[in-house]
N, C-alpha and C positions, 0 to 999 in steps of 0.2 A: 402845838407842843404843850406838854404839861410840865410846868416847872413852878418854882416858888413865885416867879414874877406874875403868873396868871392869877394869884390871890392877893396881890398887893395893890393898894390904890396908888394913883399918881401923886407925886409930891408937887410942890410949887416951884421946885428947881428945874430949870430948863437947860438942855444941852445946846451945843452949837448948831444943831440942825432944827431947833425950836421944838423939840420933843421933851416931855416931862419925864424925869427920872422916876422909877418906882420907889415908893416909900417903904424902906426895909422894916420900919417899925410897925407897919400894919400887917405883917406876916404873923398870923395867929398860931404860932407853934405850940403854945400852951393848950390849945384846943384839940390837938391831935389825940385820938383815942385808939389804943391798941385793943382790938377785939380778937386778934389771932396771934399765934406765936411769932416771935421774931426769930431771925436767923443770925447767928453770930459769925462774922467773917474776920479773919486776921489779915491785916494789911501786909502784903508782901511788896517787894520792889516793883513787881509787875503791876499790882493794883494801885500803888502810889503813883506811878507814871501814867497809868491808864484806868483811872477810877471808874470810867464809863464801862469798862470791861466787867468789872465786878457787878455793876448794876445790870448789865445785859445778861449775864450769867444767872442772876437772881430772878430777874423779871421778864426776860426775853425782850426787853427794850432798854434803852440807856437814858431815857428822859427823866427819870426820877433821881438822878444823881444829886442835884441841888437839895432836894428834900431830905434824902438820906443823910447827906452832909450836915444839914441844919438840925436834924433830929438827934445827931450825935455831937452837937455843939461844935461843929467845924464850919468856919466861914468859907473855906474853899479847899481845893485839893492840896494847896500848899501847906495846910495845917496837919495834914496826915503824917503819922509817924510809923515807920516800918516796925512791925511787930505788935502794934496795938490792935485791939479788936473793935470793931463797929457793929452795931446792931441794925439789921436790915428788917424793917417792918414788912408785914405781909402786903402784897400788892392790893389786896381788897381794902386794907386799911388806908392806904395812900389814896386810892381812887375815891373812897368815901369822903376822906378829908377834903380833897380837891373839890368834889361836887358840893359839899356842905358849906365850903367857904368861898365859893366863886362870887366875885364882886360884880 
């Protein structure tokens, strides 16, 4: 699965199963490069409740939802507001970013 967690390092914090939490501060969002045009999508009630659907319709996969949210300064789908617009980067830019930042 391709998500923001793939490019974070592990923190020193351990959960109750003995696994390290990903360190959110190692996500290099400032290094994201837009080489292609973005797509502007307005959040409707349908997309607020099912943000993965907006990603699927844009990319034919829903796995980039975390990255799209972070690029739009949203921590999670709970931060979405009906009527606001989000910018969806081109799929090629997301894939390049993931490849270049793989830890």
